[in-house]
N, C-alpha and C positions, 0 to 999 in steps of 0.2 A: 594453516590451523585456524579453526573457528571456535567460538564459544559464547556463551551468554551467562550472565550472573543469575544465580538462583534467586527466586522471589524473596524479598525481605522476610526475615524471621519475625513473626508477630507474636505479641504476648498471648493472644488468644490461641488456644489449641483447637483441635477438632472437637466438635460438639460433645461427643460422648466422652472424650478424654477430659474436657473442661469440667463437665458435670461430675464425673467420677472424682476428679481431683478435689473440687470444692466440697463434695459430699463427704469426703474422707477426712477433712481437716479435723484433727484432734478427736476422732471418734474413739470412745473408750475402748472398744474391742481391738482397735489397731494399736493401742498403746499399753495394753495390759501385759504385765510381765511378772516375774517372780518377785516376791516381797523383798524390799531392800532391808538393810539393817535398820533397826528402830531409831537410832540416833539421827540418821539422815531423814527418815520419815517425820520425826518430831521437828527437825529443823525446817522442813517444808511447811509444816503446819504453823510454826511460829512466824515464818515469812509470808504466810498466806499465799503460797506459790500457785498461781492459776495454772501454770504449765503442768502441775502434778495432778490436777483434777482428772478423774477417770482412771488413774493408776492405782489408787487405794482410797479407802475412807477410814475415819477413826471414830470410835465410840467413846462416850464419857459415862463412866459408871454412876456418877452422882445425878445425872439428868436423864439417863436412859435413852439418849438420842445418839445418832451417828451423823457425821458431817463430811463435807468435802474438805480437802486440805486448805482451800481458799476461803472457808467460811468466815464471815466478818464478825461473828459472835465473839464474846470475850473468851480468851483462852482458858481452858481448864488446867488443873494441876497435872503435871506429867504422870504422876502415879495413878491418876484416875483414867488415863487414856489407854485404849487398846486399838491396835491397827488391824484392819481387815483388807483382804484383796479385793473385795467387792461389797456392794450394798446388800446383796443377797446373803452373803456370809454374815454381815452384821445383823441382819434381820433374823437369821437363823439362831443367832446368839441372844435374841430377845430385845434388840434395840429397834427404835422407830426412827424414821427419817426426820432430820431437822427441818422445821417449817421455814427457816430463814434462808438456808442455802439450797434446800430441796435436792439432796444428793440422789434421790430416786428418779429424778427427771433429767433430760438432756441438759448439759451445761449451756450457758448463754452463748459461748463461742461456737459450740456445735449447732445450736439452733440458728445462729446468724449464718453459719456456713450453709445450712440447709436452705435458708431463705434466699441467700445470694445465688445458690445453685438453681433454685426455681426461677429467679429473676433472669439469670443467664439463658435459661431455656426459653423464657418468654421473648427475650430479645432475639434469639437465634431463629425462632419459629415465626416471628411477626413479619408481615409483608412490609410494613412501615415501622421505623424505630419507635417504640413506645415512649411516651413522655415520662419524665421523672415522677410526676404526680400519679400517673396510671400504674407504673411499676410499684411505687410505694404502697398504693392502695391494694394492689394484688397480693403483696406479701404482708400487709397489715402493719406497716410502720409509717411514721410521718415522713414526708419527703426529705426533710433535713437529716433525720436519723438514718433513713435508708441510704442516702447519699454517702454519709460518713462511714456506715458499716460496709457498704459495697466497696468503697475505695480502700478501706483498711484490709480487706480480705484479698481483693484482686490486684490492688496496686494501681488501678485506673478508675476513672469515673464511669458511671453507667453510659453516658454519652460517648466517651472514648471507646468503651467496649463495643457499643453498637456500630460505631464508625469502622473500627478495626474488623468486626465480623463482616460488614458489608464489603470491605476491601478484600477480605479473603474470598468471599463469594465471587467477586469480580474475577480474581485470579483463577479460581477454579473453573468458572464459566469460560474464560478465555482459553484455558487449556483444553477444554472440550470442543474447541473450534467453533464456538458460537460467534456470531458477528459481534463486533465491538459494541454497537448500539444495543443489541439485545442483551449482551453480558452486563452492561451497565444498568439497564432498567430491571433485569431479572434480579439483580443484587439489591434492588430497593432504592436506587438513586433516581429521583424524579427528574433531575436536571443533569444532562450529560455535561453541560458546561461546568457545573460545580465539580464533577469528578475530574474532568480534564485539567482543571486548574491546579489540582494536586496530584495528578497522575504520575508525574516524574518522581515525587517523593514516595508514593505508594508502591509503584512498580519498578522504580529505578530507570524507567524509560517510558516512551509513549505507549498507550494501549495496543496500537497496531504492531509496534515493534515487539512488545511482550508476547502478543499472540503469535508472531512469527518466530518466537524463540530468540529474540535479540538480534535477528538478522539485520544486516546493514549497519550495526554499531561497530565502531572502530576503537580498538584499544592498542596503544603503543606499549611495548614492554621490553625489558632488558633484564639480564641477570648479572649481578656483581658478586664480589667476594668480600666478606668481612671476617672479623675475628670470631664471629658467632656462626660462621658457615655461609652458605649461599643465600643471596638476597634477591628476590624477584620484585621488581617495581613495575606496576601497570598503571596507565593513566588514560582517562577519557578526555574529551575536549574540555571538561569542567575542572579537572584536577586529578590528583593521584587517587585511584580507586582501590588499590590493593598494595600492601607491602607484606610479602610472605617470606618467612624464614624457614630454613631447612638444611639438610645435609646433602641432598641429591638434587642438582639443578633440574634433571629430567622430571623428577616427581613434582617440583614446583610448577613446571610448565604444564604438567598433566592436571594439577590442581586448578590452575588458571583456566584450562580448557573445560574442566568440569563446571566451573563457575560461570563461564561464558561460552557454552557449547555451540552457539551459532553466530557469535560475533566474529568480526574479522580482526585477528590478532596480528599486529604489525611489529616487526622488530624495530627497536629504537634506533634513531640516527645519532649523529655526533651531539646534536643539541640535547637529545634525550639522555645521553650518557652523563651530562652535567646534572640532570635531575637524579639519576641513580647515585652519582658521586655524593650529592648533598644528602641523600637519604642514608647512605652508608656512614657519612660523617655523623649523622644523628645517632646511629647505632653505636658508633665508637664513643660518642659523648652524648648520652641520652638526656642530659640536662640542658643541652644547647638549644638556642632558639631555632625553630623550624617554621619558616613562613611561606612554604610552598602551598598553593591551593589544594584542598582535599575535596574529592567527590565522595561525600559521606552519605550512604543510603541506608535507611532503616526506618523503624517506626518512631513516633513522637517520643515514646517511652525510652527507646534505645538512644535517641539523640540526647535526652536529658542525662542519661547515665554517662554517655561518652563525653558530653560537655563537662560533667562533674569530674571525670577522669583527667581531662586536660587542665583542670584547675588545681590538681594535686601538685604541690611543689616538688621538684626533683630532689631526691635524697630523703623523701619521707614516704610513708606507707599508710594506708588505711585498711580497715577490715571491710568485708562486704556489708556488715551491719552499719558501720559508720557511713559508708557510701550511700546506703539506703536512707539514712537519716539526713544526709546532705541534700538529697533530692526531695525531701519531705514525705517519704513513704517508708517509715521505719520497719514495717512488716513485710515489705516486698524484697526480702533478702534473696530469695531464690530467683526472682525475676531479674534482679540486679546482676546476679552471677551469670544468668543466661545471656544478658546483654553484653557482659564482658566477654563471654565465650564467642559471641557473634561478631566481635570486632575483627575487621579484616586489615586494619592499618597498624601493624606492629610498631611499637615505640612512638609513632606519631600520635596515636591515641593510647596513652600509657597504662594499659590494663595490667602491666607487670607490677604496678605500684599497689595492687590490692592483695592482701594476705588474709590468713585466717584470724579469728579472734585472739588466738594465743600467740600470734606473731609468726607462726610457721608458714612456710611457703605452700600455697595450694597449687592445684593443677594450672598449667599454663599452656595455651594452645600450641605454642612453639617449643615446648619443653621446659621443665622446671629448672634445668641447669642453665639455660639461657636466661631465665628470669633471675636466677641467683646472680649471674654475672652482671646483668643490667643494673640491678639494685646495688651491687658492690661498687660499680663504676660511679653511680650517682652519689653514693655515700662518700666517695673519695674526692669528688669534685667540689 
């Protein structure tokens, strides 16, 4: 059997998908819905809830203006307010737009999303990564402000975005059978040495091995039985590369083959059986210490998330929002969830300790019921 690991999942999507995603952030048209009951609308106005901007506006009879829910102006009396599904509806009723919150113009968040989408296109289309000053000037913001806005929306800095995009271009070029040197330079790396220095983290292997589909890589693997079903453990020369859980051992082997389609998969010997036994022991007691080396491959962002997961004490849980806060990117909730889903080391990197904001169990790569049992075991320990 042979196999190769899929290229690491990067935060950057394909160019057109990235642009579409950013351009759609909180667009009023995407969020427009039927009018809610007026008590909840009034509560949103009192709270100056920015998340409700674009879903409705309210007019004030005594001033003749209409505003966004988040308008910072002094609140009017409830009896003087009327709620409208859109600014056009408020204008038709004879009201004019507030000069302070400007509800007839795109919200600041939508405008920022548009500017970041433009910056992403500039990065993706440039032969050389643009400087922060150049990007900021192109979108009309100061470098400091642009850097802060870009990171708040994408979850990464402009420099990290540019690096990840170049790395993606290298992978795409290598898949087209371009020579390694040409693939590196076509992706915008002036120095092949700089790329080779980080190639193992970027590709999970050397560029030539990646181009060959992982050929000549060796992975030892074995399957054991636990109270949660079958457990497949695979390890490279660096450490454990995968811990997969499932019901059918054959499906786990197939999953490993898909991940490593051209690598040489070698059945574990007696020494490796000890590694499997220690892994199963961790599954039976997920709060126990696990000091076997791990071969963790992913982006810098994924590594930050996975490290934060390993710092969550056994027997406790956090929400995706709390996890995003812990890595210093409170708005990168979806990216954090994607990094959790990309985890290939069940229990060793405890993504089962992440739940929804209301405490309910969210989806788990290896089944919600397994997640429930793991958390119950940790709670009892």
